[in-house]
C-alpha beads as a LAMMPS data file, in Angstrom:
LAMMPS data file: protein, C-alpha beads

173 atoms
172 bonds

1 atom types
1 bond types

-500.0 500.0 xlo xhi
-500.0 500.0 ylo yhi
-500.0 500.0 zlo zhi

Masses

1 110.0

Atoms # bond

1 1 1 -52.752 111.546 -88.214
2 1 1 -52.032 110.614 -91.923
3 1 1 -51.953 112.483 -95.032
4 1 1 -54.678 110.436 -96.634
5 1 1 -58.321 111.559 -96.676
6 1 1 -60.853 109.583 -95.764
7 1 1 -63.080 108.194 -98.723
8 1 1 -66.415 109.711 -99.236
9 1 1 -69.093 107.481 -98.372
10 1 1 -70.688 106.014 -101.285
11 1 1 -74.180 107.661 -102.004
12 1 1 -77.396 106.136 -103.087
13 1 1 -80.760 106.973 -104.558
14 1 1 -81.792 110.582 -103.611
15 1 1 -78.699 111.475 -101.951
16 1 1 -76.983 110.808 -105.141
17 1 1 -79.294 112.792 -107.044
18 1 1 -78.881 115.762 -104.755
19 1 1 -75.059 115.435 -105.016
20 1 1 -75.257 115.519 -108.673
21 1 1 -77.648 118.549 -108.829
22 1 1 -75.438 120.395 -106.530
23 1 1 -72.296 119.894 -108.663
24 1 1 -74.498 121.116 -111.791
25 1 1 -75.472 124.270 -110.134
26 1 1 -71.569 124.805 -108.731
27 1 1 -70.590 124.384 -112.625
28 1 1 -73.494 126.800 -113.797
29 1 1 -72.373 129.476 -111.166
30 1 1 -68.510 129.299 -112.213
31 1 1 -69.787 130.048 -115.851
32 1 1 -71.689 133.118 -114.612
33 1 1 -75.443 131.927 -115.008
34 1 1 -78.080 131.920 -111.951
35 1 1 -79.400 128.365 -111.853
36 1 1 -83.020 128.631 -111.007
37 1 1 -83.564 132.434 -112.232
38 1 1 -86.259 133.096 -115.017
39 1 1 -84.788 133.269 -118.462
40 1 1 -84.364 136.674 -119.465
41 1 1 -83.565 136.081 -123.107
42 1 1 -86.481 135.429 -125.487
43 1 1 -86.525 131.816 -127.216
44 1 1 -86.425 131.692 -130.946
45 1 1 -89.804 130.787 -132.144
46 1 1 -90.100 126.968 -133.047
47 1 1 -91.525 127.132 -136.583
48 1 1 -93.434 123.721 -135.984
49 1 1 -95.787 125.681 -133.307
50 1 1 -97.779 128.590 -133.872
51 1 1 -97.516 130.190 -130.518
52 1 1 -100.217 132.581 -128.778
53 1 1 -99.926 135.218 -131.707
54 1 1 -101.888 135.114 -134.998
55 1 1 -99.961 133.285 -137.765
56 1 1 -100.571 132.321 -141.395
57 1 1 -101.116 128.622 -140.335
58 1 1 -104.178 129.405 -137.934
59 1 1 -107.428 128.319 -139.071
60 1 1 -109.590 130.436 -141.053
61 1 1 -113.175 131.118 -141.589
62 1 1 -114.698 129.267 -144.632
63 1 1 -116.299 132.552 -145.492
64 1 1 -112.868 134.630 -145.786
65 1 1 -111.314 131.792 -147.497
66 1 1 -114.196 131.649 -150.411
67 1 1 -114.073 135.736 -150.460
68 1 1 -110.297 135.571 -150.957
69 1 1 -110.484 132.852 -153.744
70 1 1 -113.482 134.594 -155.554
71 1 1 -111.160 137.757 -155.338
72 1 1 -107.859 136.227 -156.911
73 1 1 -109.884 134.501 -159.476
74 1 1 -111.909 137.605 -160.499
75 1 1 -115.366 135.887 -160.037
76 1 1 -116.903 138.943 -158.422
77 1 1 -119.408 139.610 -161.369
78 1 1 -120.365 135.848 -161.926
79 1 1 -121.056 135.514 -158.074
80 1 1 -122.959 138.686 -157.727
81 1 1 -125.303 137.572 -160.889
82 1 1 -125.806 134.263 -158.975
83 1 1 -126.841 135.796 -156.149
84 1 1 -129.389 137.934 -158.144
85 1 1 -130.636 134.717 -159.478
86 1 1 -130.417 132.688 -156.190
87 1 1 -132.359 135.466 -153.965
88 1 1 -135.111 136.674 -156.426
89 1 1 -137.789 136.185 -153.663
90 1 1 -135.913 138.411 -151.077
91 1 1 -134.747 141.045 -153.997
92 1 1 -138.018 141.789 -155.553
93 1 1 -140.532 140.759 -152.795
94 1 1 -143.008 137.747 -152.693
95 1 1 -145.614 139.314 -154.810
96 1 1 -143.494 139.694 -157.847
97 1 1 -141.659 136.474 -157.381
98 1 1 -144.910 134.499 -157.202
99 1 1 -145.235 135.453 -160.859
100 1 1 -142.200 135.642 -162.541
101 1 1 -138.717 133.880 -162.313
102 1 1 -135.381 134.844 -163.528
103 1 1 -134.017 133.196 -166.620
104 1 1 -130.674 134.411 -166.988
105 1 1 -128.281 137.293 -166.345
106 1 1 -125.841 138.137 -168.987
107 1 1 -123.696 141.422 -169.247
108 1 1 -126.269 143.175 -167.084
109 1 1 -129.299 141.929 -168.931
110 1 1 -131.800 140.152 -166.568
111 1 1 -134.240 137.934 -168.595
112 1 1 -137.536 137.132 -166.703
113 1 1 -140.150 134.583 -167.660
114 1 1 -143.776 135.845 -166.544
115 1 1 -146.404 132.884 -165.731
116 1 1 -149.121 135.019 -168.032
117 1 1 -149.192 137.563 -170.577
118 1 1 -151.195 139.870 -168.120
119 1 1 -148.218 139.597 -165.750
120 1 1 -145.565 139.903 -168.604
121 1 1 -147.115 143.428 -169.313
122 1 1 -147.187 144.411 -165.826
123 1 1 -143.503 143.547 -165.491
124 1 1 -142.690 145.502 -168.389
125 1 1 -144.129 148.624 -166.840
126 1 1 -142.126 147.797 -163.790
127 1 1 -138.870 147.343 -165.319
128 1 1 -137.550 150.816 -164.300
129 1 1 -138.542 150.242 -160.518
130 1 1 -137.059 146.663 -160.507
131 1 1 -133.795 147.972 -161.941
132 1 1 -133.547 150.710 -159.610
133 1 1 -134.489 148.444 -156.738
134 1 1 -132.004 145.912 -158.033
135 1 1 -129.448 148.493 -158.181
136 1 1 -129.724 149.665 -154.557
137 1 1 -129.456 145.794 -153.209
138 1 1 -127.025 144.174 -155.183
139 1 1 -124.744 147.046 -156.729
140 1 1 -124.273 149.610 -159.513
141 1 1 -124.077 147.868 -162.878
142 1 1 -124.796 144.278 -162.022
143 1 1 -128.626 144.813 -163.539
144 1 1 -128.682 147.376 -166.347
145 1 1 -131.827 146.348 -168.150
146 1 1 -134.513 143.788 -167.943
147 1 1 -136.200 141.639 -170.871
148 1 1 -139.511 140.270 -169.971
149 1 1 -141.029 137.367 -171.516
150 1 1 -144.385 135.669 -171.380
151 1 1 -145.275 132.234 -170.740
152 1 1 -142.971 130.114 -173.138
153 1 1 -144.316 127.186 -175.391
154 1 1 -142.314 124.094 -176.149
155 1 1 -138.878 125.136 -178.013
156 1 1 -136.729 122.717 -179.693
157 1 1 -133.856 125.475 -180.010
158 1 1 -130.926 125.225 -177.690
159 1 1 -128.306 127.786 -177.081
160 1 1 -127.880 131.590 -178.418
161 1 1 -127.449 131.028 -181.794
162 1 1 -130.049 129.797 -184.691
163 1 1 -130.350 128.515 -187.888
164 1 1 -133.349 129.238 -190.250
165 1 1 -135.251 126.326 -191.440
166 1 1 -138.398 124.011 -190.852
167 1 1 -136.953 123.056 -187.121
168 1 1 -137.451 119.491 -185.979
169 1 1 -139.658 118.339 -188.582
170 1 1 -137.027 118.671 -191.420
171 1 1 -135.249 115.355 -190.251
172 1 1 -138.471 113.332 -190.824
173 1 1 -138.637 113.152 -194.470

Bonds

1 1 1 2
2 1 2 3
3 1 3 4
4 1 4 5
5 1 5 6
6 1 6 7
7 1 7 8
8 1 8 9
9 1 9 10
10 1 10 11
11 1 11 12
12 1 12 13
13 1 13 14
14 1 14 15
15 1 15 16
16 1 16 17
17 1 17 18
18 1 18 19
19 1 19 20
20 1 20 21
21 1 21 22
22 1 22 23
23 1 23 24
24 1 24 25
25 1 25 26
26 1 26 27
27 1 27 28
28 1 28 29
29 1 29 30
30 1 30 31
31 1 31 32
32 1 32 33
33 1 33 34
34 1 34 35
35 1 35 36
36 1 36 37
37 1 37 38
38 1 38 39
39 1 39 40
40 1 40 41
41 1 41 42
42 1 42 43
43 1 43 44
44 1 44 45
45 1 45 46
46 1 46 47
47 1 47 48
48 1 48 49
49 1 49 50
50 1 50 51
51 1 51 52
52 1 52 53
53 1 53 54
54 1 54 55
55 1 55 56
56 1 56 57
57 1 57 58
58 1 58 59
59 1 59 60
60 1 60 61
61 1 61 62
62 1 62 63
63 1 63 64
64 1 64 65
65 1 65 66
66 1 66 67
67 1 67 68
68 1 68 69
69 1 69 70
70 1 70 71
71 1 71 72
72 1 72 73
73 1 73 74
74 1 74 75
75 1 75 76
76 1 76 77
77 1 77 78
78 1 78 79
79 1 79 80
80 1 80 81
81 1 81 82
82 1 82 83
83 1 83 84
84 1 84 85
85 1 85 86
86 1 86 87
87 1 87 88
88 1 88 89
89 1 89 90
90 1 90 91
91 1 91 92
92 1 92 93
93 1 93 94
94 1 94 95
95 1 95 96
96 1 96 97
97 1 97 98
98 1 98 99
99 1 99 100
100 1 100 101
101 1 101 102
102 1 102 103
103 1 103 104
104 1 104 105
105 1 105 106
106 1 106 107
107 1 107 108
108 1 108 109
109 1 109 110
110 1 110 111
111 1 111 112
112 1 112 113
113 1 113 114
114 1 114 115
115 1 115 116
116 1 116 117
117 1 117 118
118 1 118 119
119 1 119 120
120 1 120 121
121 1 121 122
122 1 122 123
123 1 123 124
124 1 124 125
125 1 125 126
126 1 126 127
127 1 127 128
128 1 128 129
129 1 129 130
130 1 130 131
131 1 131 132
132 1 132 133
133 1 133 134
134 1 134 135
135 1 135 136
136 1 136 137
137 1 137 138
138 1 138 139
139 1 139 140
140 1 140 141
141 1 141 142
142 1 142 143
143 1 143 144
144 1 144 145
145 1 145 146
146 1 146 147
147 1 147 148
148 1 148 149
149 1 149 150
150 1 150 151
151 1 151 152
152 1 152 153
153 1 153 154
154 1 154 155
155 1 155 156
156 1 156 157
157 1 157 158
158 1 158 159
159 1 159 160
160 1 160 161
161 1 161 162
162 1 162 163
163 1 163 164
164 1 164 165
165 1 165 166
166 1 166 167
167 1 167 168
168 1 168 169
169 1 169 170
170 1 170 171
171 1 171 172
172 1 172 173
């Protein structure tokens, strides 16, 4: 017998892969690891992935995003006033809404324009009831008073400020 060991047969294909895997498992066992066992240590979260839990990068509902924006900017009063004007039919009912329309809502004063002088008189009698109904539906302090105007004739004036004078005729000569 000779002291020389026989050379190992040359491995090819799947046998080569199996031999490499068994060497890797033996090296892992030598380090105290258990190859093939589930991990017991939690992975560090990858900042590029959201994961299964809620995250600030998750999609949000448009409704919630708009509400947050309105609150951050302090637009609650403006959006509430716009809601009164936009939902007028639903707030006061079809009978009243058919005969008047809201013109403006500024600092709690709602200006209504009636279709006739008879309806303007009727609405003036209903102002307390309308203020109470609007307070119940849209909240306290949104509408504090109502001014009713009759059907308007053509008016050349624009804006809240006025200058005394003859009006549009004074430029004609």
